[in-house]
N, C-alpha and C positions, 0 to 999 in steps of 0.2 A: 579570714576576710570577712568570712560569714560567719556571725555565730547565733543563730536567731532557732531559738528553742520553737519549739512545736505547741503550736494554740490553734488546741481542734477538741472536740467535745467525742470526737467517734474515735475509732481506731490511729494507733497515733503511730506516726512513721518516725520509725527511729531516731532519737536523737542526741545521738552519736556523729549527726553528720556532719556538723558545724566546728565539733573539733575535726574530721577529719579533713574539712577543704581548709581549715589552718594549719595543719598540718603536711598539706599537700605545697599549698603556695608557698610554705617556710622553706621544707623541702627542697621546692625547684629554687629558690634564691637562694638557697646555702649552696648547691650543686653549683650555682653559679659563678658564685664568688671561690668555689674549692676551684674552678674550671682556668678562672681569671689570673689565679696565680701565677707567676712563674716558679715550676720549681729548684730549675739548674741556678736560679738567681741564688745569692748569697742571702741568709733571711739578714732584714733590714725591718724598718716600717712598714712598708709598701706591702710587705709579703706575712707582717703580723694582723693590720687590718683588718685585710679580709676573711682571714679565719679565723680570728678570733668576733667580727661579725656573723662566720658562719656561724658559731659553735653557740654565741649568742641569738640568733633565730632556733636552733633546734631547745634552747633553756627556755627561750619565749613560750615556742608550743606549750608546753605540760606545766610553764605558770598558770600563763590564759585560760590552761582546762583548767586548773584548781580557782582560780581567779571567780570562775564562768560557776564551779561546782558549789562553793561556797554562797555566791551570791543570793539576798533574800530575794524572794519573789516583788516585796515595792521597790530592787534596784536592780534589779532582773536588766530594766530597757538601757538605762545609763551606763551599765555594766557591758552591756551591748555597744552605746557607742565609745566608748573611751577605746575598749578593744578596738573592733573596728579600726580607730583612729591612731596609736596605734600602730596596725598593722602595717596602716598607709604608707608610716614614717622612717617605720625597718624599711617597706619596700623598698622610699628615697634612697632612706640611704647604701642598702644593697646594691643598687643604680650605679652612684656616685663610685662605691671603693671598687664595682665594675667597669668601669672609666667607660660606662657608658655605651658597652658594648652591642652596636644596632640591631639585631632581631629580639634578643633579652631583655630592651629599652624597650619596646614598641610590640613584645610581651602583656611585659608588667604592666606598661599604663595601661594597654586596653584591660587587661584584667579590673584593675580601679576602679573605670569608669565601670565594666560591668559590675561589679560589684554593687560599688555605690548609685547607682538607677538600682539596683532590682533588690537593695535594702531597703532605698528611702528615699527615691524620689533623686529628685534640685534641695531638696537638703542636704542629705546626705553627700548628696555629689559635692557640693563642694567643701562638706569637712571632707569629705575622701582627698577632697586632691589640695585643698590648706596641710594637711599632715601629708602630701606625698613631697608637695615643696618644701614644705619641711624639712622633712627629711632628706632630699636632694643637698636644703642649704649646710644641715649638719655634716654631711657628706665632704660638701666642699672646706669644708672648715677643720675637721681634723682629715684626711686628706687629699689634695687637689687632686680632681683626675688629671689625667694626658687630654689633651683639646683635638687627637686625631681621632674618632670615631671609631672602633673597635669592633670591627666584620667576624671577628675568630669564628670559624667552623667548631671546634669540640665545646667553645663557652654557646654558643648556637645553640645545637645539639643539647645542652643538659637543660635549657632553661627551655627550651622546645619539648621536652621530654617531659617535665617535672609539668608545665602550665599546658599541656596535651590532657598530661592526665586528671590534672586539677578541674580542667569543663567534660573531660567524660564521666570523672567525677557528678557535676552539676549536673550533665543531661540525667544523669538516672535517677539522682535526689531531683530531679525534677519530675521527672517520668514517673515515680512512686508519688510525688502527691500527689498528682495530676490523678492519677491511680486511686488515689486516694480520695480525694475532690468528689471523685464521680464516685466512689462508696456513698461517700457520705449524702452527696445530692439526692441518690436512688435514696437510699434511708427516711431521709426530708423529707422527700416524694410520697413516700410507702407513706410516714407521720402524717401526714399535709390529711391523704386520701382519708385516714385513717378516722382524724379529728374533724374531718369535715362529714363524714357519714353520724361519728360522734353527734353533731351539732345540729347535723340533720333529723336523730330521733329523739335529741332534747327538743327538739323545736315541738314534739309533737306533746309534752309534757307539761310544758310551758306557755301563760296568753304569749300573744305576742307578741306584744309595748314591751313585756318583760325582758324573754329571747331580744329584740333588734338590744334590749342598751347591756345587756350582758353581756352577747357578743363584738358588741364593735364599743364595750371599754365605756359606757355612759350611764353606768348604774346611779350616779348623783343625782342623774335628770331624774329619777323616781323617785318622786318626795308628795307624801303625804300629800291631797287635799281636796277641794271640793268641789266636783263638776255635776251635771245638771244630768243624767242616765236613763236611758232608755235599759227598767228590766228584765228579761222574761226567764218563765223556769215554767218546765215541763215534768211530769213524770208516769209513772205505765201504772192504770191500778190493778191494784189487790199484786201488784209484784213480786212481793212476800211470797204471798201462795202462790205463785205461776211457777219461783225456784223448787221448792218441793218436790213441785209435779216431774219438770224438768231431768231429766241426767245432766251430771253438772257439761260434759263435752259439748250438747245438746244447744244447754241455757246457753253458754257461753258463746259459743256460734251465734246466736239468735240477739243476744245482746249488743255484740261487738257489732253486727250488723246494724242494727238501731239507732249505735248511737252513732256511727258513722259517716249514716246518712245523714243523722241531725244533724252529724258537726258541718259535709258537705253542703247543706245547705242552709247553715247560720254561716260559711264563710262567703256561702254564691253574696247575701246583700250587707254583708260586709259587715258582720256580726263578729264578737271578739267571746272566744269560749273561753268563762273563767270558770267553769268545774264539771268534773263531774259530779256527784253524789249518786253510787248505785245505779238506777236509771234514772233516776232524775238527769235534766241540763238546765246553766243554768249558761242564757249568753248576757250578756252586755254590748251595747251603742250608747258612743257618742265618748269614751272613752277612749279609741286608735282609729286615727283617720274620721275622725269626726265631720259632717257636713250639716251642723247645723241640729238644731235639738228637735225641731217641727221634722226635718228627713230623715233623723233619728229614730224615732216611732213611725212613722211610715215604712221605712224599710222593716222596722218590730215587726210590725203585722203582717207586712206581706211574707217576713218567713214564716209567721206561726201559720201562716195560708197554704204554702208553699210544703210545710208539713205535716200537715192535716191532712191534704194533698194525697204525701208521700205513706204515710201511715195508713191511709185507705186501702194501698195498691199492696203493701205490707201484709195487710190482715190475709188474702185471698194468698200470700207466701209463705205466711206460717200456718196457714188452715191446710196448701198441699202437700207440708212437711209432717203437716196429722196432731196440728196443736190446734184441738177443737175451742182452746180456750181463746174469745178476742182479744186483739193487738188493742186496748183501746187509752190513750193517751189524757191527757187535764192539762191546759194549759193558763198563764197568767201573765202577763203585761202591769207594767207599771213605772211609769213617768215624775220624777224627784230628784230634789240637788243629796248624792250621794257622798259619803266620801273613800277614798281610793287611795290603795296606796301599799305599803311593805305594814303586815301584820305575824306573829310570831317569836320565838326567842331567840339567842344568842346562837342555837345550833340549827335551831329550824325557824324557817318563816317562807311565810306566802304571799303570796301579789294579788288582792282581793277586794273587793268589795262590801262597802258596810255602809246597813244607814234605815232607819224608816222608811225607808221608799223601798227598800232591798227585801226588807221584810213584809212590807205589804203587799209586792209579787208574789208571794212565795204563799203568803194567805191567800191570795186570790186565786193561786192555780189550785191547793188544797181545798178548795170550796169550789168552782168548778165542775161542772158535769163534764164527763166522756165525753168525746168528740166536740167539747165546748173550752170557750176562753172568755 
């Protein structure tokens, strides 16, 4: 009755389980039919039909297996449905040929309901019960069962053992599925944790607007457009000479500390880090979470003042670490219409801001006196 191959992407549960279930129920039905035969009576149609049906059930098990095995991926679902429907019909015929023995009838009808509901809900329940009724009707046509309900204990014991074995196998199969689902869930939870950590790390390398668009699947919103922005540039005076004087490890530590502080301050004032160019920092106001051109410009100036104050504090920190050369930073700010979008090649692209006013901010920064803006 159950013929559902595994549909998972992790560890597979044995795909032969559906064959086991069909084999068990067919053997249970065949055993019920064999025990329903009165062996002391002469050979007649009432004796041949149950035995023939028992043999058919055993042959059907092998045929159904071959059909399932050879079914293509596209037709597998329909094959499963038709085989399940056939299972119900054969069970119905078997009940009629067994003269509706009380316990076997109850057990097999319960089994049909169980399989229908676990396999596909209400629709499958209707299909399976339709097949069961058709089987019972077919059994009436070829063999008129006794009208007295049979409660023979030998017949009941045969069916009880078969159906009991079937439900035990189903319970074991369900246990394996639950264990598999738990393993899969743990693996998915672990993968989600890794993905979240990677996403968090990725957010450090991308503008916030670009990162949010990519992680939420809204890349189409990142169109090239003109915007009124305030652009900020800063760099360290004589940076190249400083790189030659310091050891690589010391230099890396100090530069990362400086850039981290500048990025922290930019975030406090709502600026978006566009890029780091060596020691240079480019911050944009108005592209992400703009509060209006005037507010964007004022926040940028407030940020620059906060950065200047922090740089004065860091001068002493650098001096205490043995760096005699003072930390001197130049800054440039400009407001104007800029082009914002994704630029680059098919293999490498960057979300950035371009335009005359961006270049002007960079030139103002280059022309500014250290400690001025």
